[in-house]
PQR file of N, CA, C, O and H, with PARSE charges and radii, in Angstrom:
ATOM      1  N   MET A   1       0.844  -1.388   0.031 -0.4000 1.5000
ATOM      2  CA  MET A   1       0.085   0.012   0.089 -0.0000 2.0000
ATOM      3  C   MET A   1       0.739   1.326  -0.152  0.5500 1.7000
ATOM      4  O   MET A   1       1.497   1.618   0.773 -0.5500 1.4000
ATOM      5  N   GLY A   2       0.686   2.166  -1.057 -0.4000 1.5000
ATOM      6  CA  GLY A   2       1.249   3.403  -0.887 -0.0000 2.0000
ATOM      7  C   GLY A   2       0.957   4.172   0.473  0.5500 1.7000
ATOM      8  O   GLY A   2       0.213   3.851   1.400 -0.5500 1.4000
ATOM      9  H   GLY A   2       0.070   1.928  -1.808  0.4000 1.0000
ATOM     10  N   GLN A   3       1.956   5.536   0.269 -0.4000 1.5000
ATOM     11  CA  GLN A   3       1.599   6.402   1.240 -0.0000 2.0000
ATOM     12  C   GLN A   3       2.015   7.919   1.037  0.5500 1.7000
ATOM     13  O   GLN A   3       3.116   8.241   0.590 -0.5500 1.4000
ATOM     14  H   GLN A   3       2.560   5.797  -0.484  0.4000 1.0000
ATOM     15  N   ILE A   4       1.144   8.715   1.363 -0.4000 1.5000
ATOM     16  CA  ILE A   4       1.655  10.039   1.168 -0.0000 2.0000
ATOM     17  C   ILE A   4       2.668  10.752   1.964  0.5500 1.7000
ATOM     18  O   ILE A   4       2.700  10.730   3.194 -0.5500 1.4000
ATOM     19  H   ILE A   4       0.249   8.454   1.726  0.4000 1.0000
ATOM     20  N   ILE A   5       3.476  11.370   1.221 -0.4000 1.5000
ATOM     21  CA  ILE A   5       4.982  11.932   2.141 -0.0000 2.0000
ATOM     22  C   ILE A   5       4.882  13.600   1.947  0.5500 1.7000
ATOM     23  O   ILE A   5       4.637  14.246   0.929 -0.5500 1.4000
ATOM     24  H   ILE A   5       3.450  11.388   0.222  0.4000 1.0000
ATOM     25  N   LEU A   6       5.119  13.971   3.091 -0.4000 1.5000
ATOM     26  CA  LEU A   6       5.053  15.633   2.887 -0.0000 2.0000
ATOM     27  C   LEU A   6       6.393  16.081   2.735  0.5500 1.7000
ATOM     28  O   LEU A   6       7.390  15.676   3.332 -0.5500 1.4000
ATOM     29  H   LEU A   6       5.318  13.446   3.919  0.4000 1.0000
ATOM     30  N   ARG A   7       6.299  16.966   1.865 -0.4000 1.5000
ATOM     31  CA  ARG A   7       7.582  17.559   1.298 -0.0000 2.0000
ATOM     32  C   ARG A   7       7.619  19.155   1.887  0.5500 1.7000
ATOM     33  O   ARG A   7       8.082  20.058   1.190 -0.5500 1.4000
ATOM     34  H   ARG A   7       5.489  17.295   1.380  0.4000 1.0000
ATOM     35  N   LEU A   8       7.223  19.333   2.883 -0.4000 1.5000
ATOM     36  CA  LEU A   8       7.137  20.676   3.301 -0.0000 2.0000
ATOM     37  C   LEU A   8       8.424  21.158   3.655  0.5500 1.7000
ATOM     38  O   LEU A   8       8.672  22.354   3.505 -0.5500 1.4000
ATOM     39  H   LEU A   8       6.847  18.599   3.449  0.4000 1.0000
ATOM     40  N   ASP A   9       9.246  20.399   4.093 -0.4000 1.5000
ATOM     41  CA  ASP A   9      10.868  20.947   4.610 -0.0000 2.0000
ATOM     42  C   ASP A   9      11.359  21.249   3.378  0.5500 1.7000
ATOM     43  O   ASP A   9      11.838  22.382   3.398 -0.5500 1.4000
ATOM     44  H   ASP A   9       9.045  19.428   4.215  0.4000 1.0000
ATOM     45  N   ARG A  10      11.463  20.640   2.138 -0.4000 1.5000
ATOM     46  CA  ARG A  10      11.926  20.892   0.896 -0.0000 2.0000
ATOM     47  C   ARG A  10      11.566  22.118   0.126  0.5500 1.7000
ATOM     48  O   ARG A  10      12.324  22.697  -0.653 -0.5500 1.4000
ATOM     49  H   ARG A  10      11.074  19.719   2.121  0.4000 1.0000
ATOM     50  N   VAL A  11      10.272  22.481   0.429 -0.4000 1.5000
ATOM     51  CA  VAL A  11       9.614  23.938  -0.069 -0.0000 2.0000
ATOM     52  C   VAL A  11       9.921  24.710   0.860  0.5500 1.7000
ATOM     53  O   VAL A  11      10.244  25.825   0.449 -0.5500 1.4000
ATOM     54  H   VAL A  11       9.656  22.011   1.062  0.4000 1.0000
ATOM     55  N   MET A  12       9.958  24.572   2.033 -0.4000 1.5000
ATOM     56  CA  MET A  12      10.488  25.540   3.145 -0.0000 2.0000
ATOM     57  C   MET A  12      11.933  26.112   2.517  0.5500 1.7000
ATOM     58  O   MET A  12      12.139  27.268   2.147 -0.5500 1.4000
ATOM     59  H   MET A  12       9.696  23.667   2.367  0.4000 1.0000
ATOM     60  N   ALA A  13      12.620  25.299   2.502 -0.4000 1.5000
ATOM     61  CA  ALA A  13      14.256  25.446   2.229 -0.0000 2.0000
ATOM     62  C   ALA A  13      14.156  25.987   1.017  0.5500 1.7000
ATOM     63  O   ALA A  13      14.922  26.948   0.952 -0.5500 1.4000
ATOM     64  H   ALA A  13      12.453  24.360   2.803  0.4000 1.0000
ATOM     65  N   ASP A  14      13.442  25.782  -0.184 -0.4000 1.5000
ATOM     66  CA  ASP A  14      13.607  26.321  -1.210 -0.0000 2.0000
ATOM     67  C   ASP A  14      13.114  27.890  -1.466  0.5500 1.7000
ATOM     68  O   ASP A  14      13.491  28.681  -2.331 -0.5500 1.4000
ATOM     69  H   ASP A  14      12.820  25.001  -0.131  0.4000 1.0000
ATOM     70  N   ARG A  15      12.129  28.055  -0.395 -0.4000 1.5000
ATOM     71  CA  ARG A  15      11.625  29.594  -0.176 -0.0000 2.0000
ATOM     72  C   ARG A  15      12.414  30.147   0.891  0.5500 1.7000
ATOM     73  O   ARG A  15      12.032  31.230   1.335 -0.5500 1.4000
ATOM     74  H   ARG A  15      11.823  27.413   0.308  0.4000 1.0000
ATOM     75  N   LYS A  16      13.571  29.552   1.454 -0.4000 1.5000
ATOM     76  CA  LYS A  16      14.141  30.114   2.386 -0.0000 2.0000
ATOM     77  C   LYS A  16      13.268  30.851   3.731  0.5500 1.7000
ATOM     78  O   LYS A  16      13.431  31.923   4.315 -0.5500 1.4000
ATOM     79  H   LYS A  16      13.881  28.672   1.093  0.4000 1.0000
ATOM     80  N   ILE A  17      12.464  29.941   3.872 -0.4000 1.5000
ATOM     81  CA  ILE A  17      11.552  30.605   5.258 -0.0000 2.0000
ATOM     82  C   ILE A  17      11.744  29.419   6.434  0.5500 1.7000
ATOM     83  O   ILE A  17      11.967  28.220   6.270 -0.5500 1.4000
ATOM     84  H   ILE A  17      12.331  29.070   3.398  0.4000 1.0000
ATOM     85  N   SER A  18      11.594  30.107   7.554 -0.4000 1.5000
ATOM     86  CA  SER A  18      11.903  29.539   8.758 -0.0000 2.0000
ATOM     87  C   SER A  18      10.302  28.834   9.181  0.5500 1.7000
ATOM     88  O   SER A  18       9.229  29.136   8.660 -0.5500 1.4000
ATOM     89  H   SER A  18      11.412  31.082   7.686  0.4000 1.0000
ATOM     90  N   LEU A  19      10.522  27.883  10.211 -0.4000 1.5000
ATOM     91  CA  LEU A  19       9.524  27.283  10.773 -0.0000 2.0000
ATOM     92  C   LEU A  19       8.569  28.512  11.501  0.5500 1.7000
ATOM     93  O   LEU A  19       7.363  28.699  11.342 -0.5500 1.4000
ATOM     94  H   LEU A  19      11.394  27.637  10.635  0.4000 1.0000
ATOM     95  N   ASN A  20       9.335  29.123  12.178 -0.4000 1.5000
ATOM     96  CA  ASN A  20       8.559  30.341  13.055 -0.0000 2.0000
ATOM     97  C   ASN A  20       7.794  30.958  12.275  0.5500 1.7000
ATOM     98  O   ASN A  20       6.578  31.015  12.454 -0.5500 1.4000
ATOM     99  H   ASN A  20      10.315  28.971  12.307  0.4000 1.0000
ATOM    100  N   GLU A  21       8.652  31.724  10.912 -0.4000 1.5000
ATOM    101  CA  GLU A  21       8.000  32.608  10.038 -0.0000 2.0000
ATOM    102  C   GLU A  21       6.579  32.155   9.450  0.5500 1.7000
ATOM    103  O   GLU A  21       5.551  32.823   9.344 -0.5500 1.4000
ATOM    104  H   GLU A  21       9.641  31.678  10.767  0.4000 1.0000
ATOM    105  N   LEU A  22       6.847  30.716   9.073 -0.4000 1.5000
ATOM    106  CA  LEU A  22       5.543  29.987   8.599 -0.0000 2.0000
ATOM    107  C   LEU A  22       4.586  29.979   9.240  0.5500 1.7000
ATOM    108  O   LEU A  22       3.506  30.355   8.787 -0.5500 1.4000
ATOM    109  H   LEU A  22       7.683  30.174   9.159  0.4000 1.0000
ATOM    110  N   ALA A  23       4.749  29.543  10.466 -0.4000 1.5000
ATOM    111  CA  ALA A  23       3.706  29.328  11.484 -0.0000 2.0000
ATOM    112  C   ALA A  23       2.987  30.597  11.975  0.5500 1.7000
ATOM    113  O   ALA A  23       1.853  30.606  12.452 -0.5500 1.4000
ATOM    114  H   ALA A  23       5.628  29.237  10.834  0.4000 1.0000
ATOM    115  N   ASP A  24       3.842  31.748  11.787 -0.4000 1.5000
ATOM    116  CA  ASP A  24       3.198  33.125  11.769 -0.0000 2.0000
ATOM    117  C   ASP A  24       2.061  33.508  10.499  0.5500 1.7000
ATOM    118  O   ASP A  24       0.924  33.973  10.576 -0.5500 1.4000
ATOM    119  H   ASP A  24       4.764  31.740  11.399  0.4000 1.0000
ATOM    120  N   ARG A  25       2.740  33.174   9.525 -0.4000 1.5000
ATOM    121  CA  ARG A  25       1.978  33.557   8.517 -0.0000 2.0000
ATOM    122  C   ARG A  25       0.923  32.801   8.448  0.5500 1.7000
ATOM    123  O   ARG A  25      -0.145  33.407   8.355 -0.5500 1.4000
ATOM    124  H   ARG A  25       3.664  32.796   9.462  0.4000 1.0000
ATOM    125  N   VAL A  26       0.878  31.264   8.470 -0.4000 1.5000
ATOM    126  CA  VAL A  26      -0.143  30.336   8.591 -0.0000 2.0000
ATOM    127  C   VAL A  26      -1.344  30.106   9.445  0.5500 1.7000
ATOM    128  O   VAL A  26      -2.442  29.642   9.135 -0.5500 1.4000
ATOM    129  H   VAL A  26       1.745  30.772   8.546  0.4000 1.0000
ATOM    130  N   GLY A  27      -0.749  30.671  10.947 -0.4000 1.5000
ATOM    131  CA  GLY A  27      -1.654  30.609  12.132 -0.0000 2.0000
ATOM    132  C   GLY A  27      -1.405  29.438  12.653  0.5500 1.7000
ATOM    133  O   GLY A  27      -2.309  29.188  13.450 -0.5500 1.4000
ATOM    134  H   GLY A  27       0.142  31.048  11.199  0.4000 1.0000
ATOM    135  N   VAL A  28      -0.666  28.622  12.609 -0.4000 1.5000
ATOM    136  CA  VAL A  28      -0.476  27.537  12.948 -0.0000 2.0000
ATOM    137  C   VAL A  28       0.572  27.344  14.228  0.5500 1.7000
ATOM    138  O   VAL A  28       1.614  27.997  14.272 -0.5500 1.4000
ATOM    139  H   VAL A  28       0.068  28.825  11.961  0.4000 1.0000
ATOM    140  N   SER A  29       0.213  26.410  15.248 -0.4000 1.5000
ATOM    141  CA  SER A  29       1.496  26.592  16.176 -0.0000 2.0000
ATOM    142  C   SER A  29       2.802  25.931  15.752  0.5500 1.7000
ATOM    143  O   SER A  29       2.803  25.012  14.933 -0.5500 1.4000
ATOM    144  H   SER A  29      -0.634  25.879  15.213  0.4000 1.0000
ATOM    145  N   ASN A  30       3.717  26.319  16.214 -0.4000 1.5000
ATOM    146  CA  ASN A  30       5.085  25.537  15.872 -0.0000 2.0000
ATOM    147  C   ASN A  30       5.243  24.116  16.022  0.5500 1.7000
ATOM    148  O   ASN A  30       5.742  23.343  15.204 -0.5500 1.4000
ATOM    149  H   ASN A  30       3.716  27.065  16.880  0.4000 1.0000
ATOM    150  N   VAL A  31       4.823  23.889  17.015 -0.4000 1.5000
ATOM    151  CA  VAL A  31       4.417  22.210  17.305 -0.0000 2.0000
ATOM    152  C   VAL A  31       3.744  21.495  16.218  0.5500 1.7000
ATOM    153  O   VAL A  31       4.322  20.524  15.731 -0.5500 1.4000
ATOM    154  H   VAL A  31       4.418  24.517  17.679  0.4000 1.0000
ATOM    155  N   ASN A  32       2.629  21.839  15.787 -0.4000 1.5000
ATOM    156  CA  ASN A  32       1.659  21.289  14.943 -0.0000 2.0000
ATOM    157  C   ASN A  32       2.602  21.576  13.469  0.5500 1.7000
ATOM    158  O   ASN A  32       2.570  20.739  12.567 -0.5500 1.4000
ATOM    159  H   ASN A  32       2.159  22.628  16.182  0.4000 1.0000
ATOM    160  N   LEU A  33       3.348  22.724  13.356 -0.4000 1.5000
ATOM    161  CA  LEU A  33       3.927  22.772  11.763 -0.0000 2.0000
ATOM    162  C   LEU A  33       5.030  22.132  11.725  0.5500 1.7000
ATOM    163  O   LEU A  33       5.379  21.754  10.607 -0.5500 1.4000
ATOM    164  H   LEU A  33       3.373  23.404  14.088  0.4000 1.0000
ATOM    165  N   SER A  34       5.999  21.777  12.999 -0.4000 1.5000
ATOM    166  CA  SER A  34       6.985  20.930  12.972 -0.0000 2.0000
ATOM    167  C   SER A  34       6.668  19.497  12.621  0.5500 1.7000
ATOM    168  O   SER A  34       7.213  18.822  11.748 -0.5500 1.4000
ATOM    169  H   SER A  34       5.715  22.084  13.907  0.4000 1.0000
ATOM    170  N   LYS A  35       5.595  19.103  13.533 -0.4000 1.5000
ATOM    171  CA  LYS A  35       4.843  17.746  12.927 -0.0000 2.0000
ATOM    172  C   LYS A  35       4.754  17.520  11.371  0.5500 1.7000
ATOM    173  O   LYS A  35       5.270  16.574  10.776 -0.5500 1.4000
ATOM    174  H   LYS A  35       5.152  19.652  14.243  0.4000 1.0000
ATOM    175  N   MET A  36       4.032  18.515  10.818 -0.4000 1.5000
ATOM    176  CA  MET A  36       4.057  18.363   9.336 -0.0000 2.0000
ATOM    177  C   MET A  36       5.172  18.292   8.491  0.5500 1.7000
ATOM    178  O   MET A  36       5.249  17.681   7.425 -0.5500 1.4000
ATOM    179  H   MET A  36       3.613  19.283  11.302  0.4000 1.0000
ATOM    180  N   LYS A  37       5.995  18.934   9.027 -0.4000 1.5000
ATOM    181  CA  LYS A  37       7.495  19.508   8.461 -0.0000 2.0000
ATOM    182  C   LYS A  37       8.305  17.859   8.325  0.5500 1.7000
ATOM    183  O   LYS A  37       8.827  17.334   7.341 -0.5500 1.4000
ATOM    184  H   LYS A  37       5.933  19.430   9.893  0.4000 1.0000
ATOM    185  N   ASN A  38       8.131  17.315   9.854 -0.4000 1.5000
ATOM    186  CA  ASN A  38       8.686  16.119   9.833 -0.0000 2.0000
ATOM    187  C   ASN A  38       7.726  14.747   9.303  0.5500 1.7000
ATOM    188  O   ASN A  38       8.148  13.592   9.340 -0.5500 1.4000
ATOM    189  H   ASN A  38       7.707  17.741  10.653  0.4000 1.0000
ATOM    190  N   GLY A  39       6.511  15.101   8.866 -0.4000 1.5000
ATOM    191  CA  GLY A  39       5.936  14.007   8.389 -0.0000 2.0000
ATOM    192  C   GLY A  39       5.002  13.285   9.441  0.5500 1.7000
ATOM    193  O   GLY A  39       4.233  12.394   9.081 -0.5500 1.4000
ATOM    194  H   GLY A  39       6.169  16.040   8.837  0.4000 1.0000
ATOM    195  N   LYS A  40       5.098  13.710  10.781 -0.4000 1.5000
ATOM    196  CA  LYS A  40       4.273  13.071  11.993 -0.0000 2.0000
ATOM    197  C   LYS A  40       2.958  13.210  12.029  0.5500 1.7000
ATOM    198  O   LYS A  40       2.438  13.132  13.143 -0.5500 1.4000
ATOM    199  H   LYS A  40       5.723  14.434  11.073  0.4000 1.0000
ATOM    200  N   ILE A  41       2.135  13.436  10.914 -0.4000 1.5000
ATOM    201  CA  ILE A  41       0.860  13.700  11.276 -0.0000 2.0000
ATOM    202  C   ILE A  41      -0.065  12.647  10.090  0.5500 1.7000
ATOM    203  O   ILE A  41       0.425  12.375   8.993 -0.5500 1.4000
ATOM    204  H   ILE A  41       2.557  13.500  10.010  0.4000 1.0000
ATOM    205  N   SER A  42      -1.287  12.194  10.476 -0.4000 1.5000
ATOM    206  CA  SER A  42      -1.796  11.556   9.595 -0.0000 2.0000
ATOM    207  C   SER A  42      -3.100  12.192   9.140  0.5500 1.7000
ATOM    208  O   SER A  42      -4.040  11.469   8.808 -0.5500 1.4000
ATOM    209  H   SER A  42      -1.684  12.414  11.367  0.4000 1.0000
ATOM    210  N   ALA A  43      -3.186  13.432   9.114 -0.4000 1.5000
ATOM    211  CA  ALA A  43      -4.357  14.325   8.238 -0.0000 2.0000
ATOM    212  C   ALA A  43      -3.771  15.699   8.323  0.5500 1.7000
ATOM    213  O   ALA A  43      -2.858  15.952   9.109 -0.5500 1.4000
ATOM    214  H   ALA A  43      -2.423  14.019   9.384  0.4000 1.0000
ATOM    215  N   ILE A  44      -4.298  16.596   7.510 -0.4000 1.5000
ATOM    216  CA  ILE A  44      -4.448  18.104   7.235 -0.0000 2.0000
ATOM    217  C   ILE A  44      -5.451  18.515   6.757  0.5500 1.7000
ATOM    218  O   ILE A  44      -6.059  18.100   5.770 -0.5500 1.4000
ATOM    219  H   ILE A  44      -5.040  16.391   6.871  0.4000 1.0000
ATOM    220  N   ARG A  45      -5.753  19.645   7.668 -0.4000 1.5000
ATOM    221  CA  ARG A  45      -6.989  20.207   7.062 -0.0000 2.0000
ATOM    222  C   ARG A  45      -6.947  21.172   5.490  0.5500 1.7000
ATOM    223  O   ARG A  45      -5.997  21.898   5.195 -0.5500 1.4000
ATOM    224  H   ARG A  45      -5.259  19.982   8.469  0.4000 1.0000
ATOM    225  N   PHE A  46      -7.781  21.043   4.902 -0.4000 1.5000
ATOM    226  CA  PHE A  46      -7.833  21.938   3.600 -0.0000 2.0000
ATOM    227  C   PHE A  46      -7.572  23.083   4.173  0.5500 1.7000
ATOM    228  O   PHE A  46      -6.478  23.509   3.803 -0.5500 1.4000
ATOM    229  H   PHE A  46      -8.553  20.453   5.142  0.4000 1.0000
ATOM    230  N   SER A  47      -8.174  23.849   5.013 -0.4000 1.5000
ATOM    231  CA  SER A  47      -7.688  25.421   4.982 -0.0000 2.0000
ATOM    232  C   SER A  47      -6.317  25.497   5.783  0.5500 1.7000
ATOM    233  O   SER A  47      -5.802  26.615   5.784 -0.5500 1.4000
ATOM    234  H   SER A  47      -9.063  23.503   5.314  0.4000 1.0000
ATOM    235  N   THR A  48      -5.680  24.549   6.425 -0.4000 1.5000
ATOM    236  CA  THR A  48      -4.339  24.648   6.620 -0.0000 2.0000
ATOM    237  C   THR A  48      -3.576  24.543   5.355  0.5500 1.7000
ATOM    238  O   THR A  48      -2.706  25.407   5.245 -0.5500 1.4000
ATOM    239  H   THR A  48      -6.098  23.641   6.424  0.4000 1.0000
ATOM    240  N   LEU A  49      -3.677  23.708   4.372 -0.4000 1.5000
ATOM    241  CA  LEU A  49      -3.115  23.193   3.303 -0.0000 2.0000
ATOM    242  C   LEU A  49      -3.067  24.456   2.417  0.5500 1.7000
ATOM    243  O   LEU A  49      -2.150  24.756   1.653 -0.5500 1.4000
ATOM    244  H   LEU A  49      -4.384  23.006   4.462  0.4000 1.0000
ATOM    245  N   GLU A  50      -4.306  25.211   2.664 -0.4000 1.5000
ATOM    246  CA  GLU A  50      -4.187  26.483   1.628 -0.0000 2.0000
ATOM    247  C   GLU A  50      -3.733  27.522   1.864  0.5500 1.7000
ATOM    248  O   GLU A  50      -3.452  28.409   1.058 -0.5500 1.4000
ATOM    249  H   GLU A  50      -5.051  24.967   3.285  0.4000 1.0000
ATOM    250  N   ALA A  51      -3.571  27.520   3.402 -0.4000 1.5000
ATOM    251  CA  ALA A  51      -2.913  28.499   4.115 -0.0000 2.0000
ATOM    252  C   ALA A  51      -1.247  28.507   3.842  0.5500 1.7000
ATOM    253  O   ALA A  51      -0.633  29.483   3.413 -0.5500 1.4000
ATOM    254  H   ALA A  51      -3.799  26.800   4.056  0.4000 1.0000
ATOM    255  N   ILE A  52      -0.670  27.237   4.177 -0.4000 1.5000
ATOM    256  CA  ILE A  52       0.379  26.990   3.653 -0.0000 2.0000
ATOM    257  C   ILE A  52       1.046  27.486   2.070  0.5500 1.7000
ATOM    258  O   ILE A  52       2.048  28.155   1.819 -0.5500 1.4000
ATOM    259  H   ILE A  52      -1.169  26.444   4.525  0.4000 1.0000
ATOM    260  N   CYS A  53       0.101  26.893   1.226 -0.4000 1.5000
ATOM    261  CA  CYS A  53       0.266  27.230  -0.199 -0.0000 2.0000
ATOM    262  C   CYS A  53       0.241  28.753  -0.450  0.5500 1.7000
ATOM    263  O   CYS A  53       1.178  29.350  -0.982 -0.5500 1.4000
ATOM    264  H   CYS A  53      -0.713  26.349   1.429  0.4000 1.0000
ATOM    265  N   GLU A  54      -0.756  29.263  -0.082 -0.4000 1.5000
ATOM    266  CA  GLU A  54      -0.468  30.722  -0.019 -0.0000 2.0000
ATOM    267  C   GLU A  54       0.536  31.324   0.474  0.5500 1.7000
ATOM    268  O   GLU A  54       0.896  32.252  -0.249 -0.5500 1.4000
ATOM    269  H   GLU A  54      -1.517  28.778   0.350  0.4000 1.0000
ATOM    270  N   ALA A  55       1.262  31.168   1.578 -0.4000 1.5000
ATOM    271  CA  ALA A  55       2.234  31.735   2.089 -0.0000 2.0000
ATOM    272  C   ALA A  55       3.717  31.383   1.572  0.5500 1.7000
ATOM    273  O   ALA A  55       4.674  32.154   1.636 -0.5500 1.4000
ATOM    274  H   ALA A  55       0.970  30.414   2.166  0.4000 1.0000
ATOM    275  N   LEU A  56       3.733  29.863   0.961 -0.4000 1.5000
ATOM    276  CA  LEU A  56       4.826  29.446   0.310 -0.0000 2.0000
ATOM    277  C   LEU A  56       4.844  29.875  -1.206  0.5500 1.7000
ATOM    278  O   LEU A  56       5.906  29.885  -1.829 -0.5500 1.4000
ATOM    279  H   LEU A  56       2.956  29.237   0.909  0.4000 1.0000
ATOM    280  N   ASP A  57       3.636  30.233  -1.789 -0.4000 1.5000
ATOM    281  CA  ASP A  57       3.320  30.329  -3.028 -0.0000 2.0000
ATOM    282  C   ASP A  57       3.546  29.343  -3.830  0.5500 1.7000
ATOM    283  O   ASP A  57       4.329  29.532  -4.762 -0.5500 1.4000
ATOM    284  H   ASP A  57       2.774  30.225  -1.282  0.4000 1.0000
ATOM    285  N   CYS A  58       2.850  27.924  -3.642 -0.4000 1.5000
ATOM    286  CA  CYS A  58       3.338  26.653  -4.161 -0.0000 2.0000
ATOM    287  C   CYS A  58       1.856  25.945  -4.313  0.5500 1.7000
ATOM    288  O   CYS A  58       0.834  26.297  -3.724 -0.5500 1.4000
ATOM    289  H   CYS A  58       2.215  27.771  -2.885  0.4000 1.0000
ATOM    290  N   GLN A  59       1.939  25.297  -4.874 -0.4000 1.5000
ATOM    291  CA  GLN A  59       0.576  24.141  -5.388 -0.0000 2.0000
ATOM    292  C   GLN A  59       0.781  22.886  -4.133  0.5500 1.7000
ATOM    293  O   GLN A  59       1.858  22.554  -3.638 -0.5500 1.4000
ATOM    294  H   GLN A  59       2.769  25.011  -5.353  0.4000 1.0000
ATOM    295  N   PRO A  60      -0.375  22.409  -3.853 -0.5600 1.5000
ATOM    296  CA  PRO A  60      -0.234  21.360  -2.700  0.2800 2.0000
ATOM    297  C   PRO A  60       0.586  20.051  -3.356  0.5500 1.7000
ATOM    298  O   PRO A  60       1.061  19.162  -2.649 -0.5500 1.4000
ATOM    299  N   GLY A  61       0.666  20.070  -4.663 -0.4000 1.5000
ATOM    300  CA  GLY A  61       1.515  18.857  -5.152 -0.0000 2.0000
ATOM    301  C   GLY A  61       2.862  19.122  -4.947  0.5500 1.7000
ATOM    302  O   GLY A  61       3.530  18.088  -4.986 -0.5500 1.4000
ATOM    303  H   GLY A  61       0.281  20.792  -5.238  0.4000 1.0000
ATOM    304  N   ASP A  62       3.501  20.124  -4.744 -0.4000 1.5000
ATOM    305  CA  ASP A  62       4.731  20.633  -4.197 -0.0000 2.0000
ATOM    306  C   ASP A  62       5.049  20.285  -2.832  0.5500 1.7000
ATOM    307  O   ASP A  62       6.233  20.123  -2.539 -0.5500 1.4000
ATOM    308  H   ASP A  62       2.959  20.964  -4.713  0.4000 1.0000
ATOM    309  N   ILE A  63       4.022  20.130  -1.837 -0.4000 1.5000
ATOM    310  CA  ILE A  63       4.011  19.645  -0.666 -0.0000 2.0000
ATOM    311  C   ILE A  63       3.878  18.301  -0.273  0.5500 1.7000
ATOM    312  O   ILE A  63       4.500  17.822   0.675 -0.5500 1.4000
ATOM    313  H   ILE A  63       3.060  20.261  -2.076  0.4000 1.0000
ATOM    314  N   LEU A  64       2.920  17.554  -1.123 -0.4000 1.5000
ATOM    315  CA  LEU A  64       2.377  16.147  -1.024 -0.0000 2.0000
ATOM    316  C   LEU A  64       2.778  15.518  -2.074  0.5500 1.7000
ATOM    317  O   LEU A  64       2.622  15.941  -3.219 -0.5500 1.4000
ATOM    318  H   LEU A  64       2.415  17.943  -1.894  0.4000 1.0000
ATOM    319  N   GLU A  65       3.359  14.394  -1.752 -0.4000 1.5000
ATOM    320  CA  GLU A  65       3.691  13.254  -2.955 -0.0000 2.0000
ATOM    321  C   GLU A  65       3.529  12.021  -2.618  0.5500 1.7000
ATOM    322  O   GLU A  65       4.039  11.602  -1.579 -0.5500 1.4000
ATOM    323  H   GLU A  65       3.486  14.050  -0.822  0.4000 1.0000
ATOM    324  N   TYR A  66       2.737  11.160  -3.495 -0.4000 1.5000
ATOM    325  CA  TYR A  66       2.243   9.570  -3.209 -0.0000 2.0000
ATOM    326  C   TYR A  66       3.461   8.895  -3.692  0.5500 1.7000
ATOM    327  O   TYR A  66       4.027   9.029  -4.777 -0.5500 1.4000
ATOM    328  H   TYR A  66       2.322  11.501  -4.339  0.4000 1.0000
ATOM    329  N   SER A  67       3.815   8.008  -2.504 -0.4000 1.5000
ATOM    330  CA  SER A  67       4.762   6.718  -3.048 -0.0000 2.0000
ATOM    331  C   SER A  67       4.205   5.653  -2.872  0.5500 1.7000
ATOM    332  O   SER A  67       3.407   5.466  -1.954 -0.5500 1.4000
ATOM    333  H   SER A  67       3.355   7.900  -1.622  0.4000 1.0000
ATOM    334  N   LYS A  68       4.627   4.542  -3.960 -0.4000 1.5000
ATOM    335  CA  LYS A  68       3.742   3.428  -3.998 -0.0000 2.0000
ATOM    336  C   LYS A  68       4.734   2.224  -3.265  0.5500 1.7000
ATOM    337  O   LYS A  68       4.555   1.018  -3.436 -0.5500 1.4000
ATOM    338  H   LYS A  68       5.276   4.694  -4.706  0.4000 1.0000
ATOM    339  N   GLU A  69       5.695   2.754  -2.508 -0.4000 1.5000
ATOM    340  CA  GLU A  69       6.506   1.776  -1.740 -0.0000 2.0000
ATOM    341  C   GLU A  69       5.830   1.851  -0.104  0.5500 1.7000
ATOM    342  O   GLU A  69       6.295   1.143   0.789 -0.5500 1.4000
ATOM    343  H   GLU A  69       5.840   3.734  -2.369  0.4000 1.0000
TER
END
């Protein structure tokens, strides 16, 4: 069975944005954003995903990746 992999860390590095700055822009706690960045979550709200995409000027597909492995 495949899995969804979060690539938030890669997009943040490409945009040169810190965890604290992104958390402030998105309105999510540092702890929750850190869990997202490290792939330690099982769900994400569309509203949070939209806010992250807005803040990082990216598409959901830049952050989420499907792996068949």
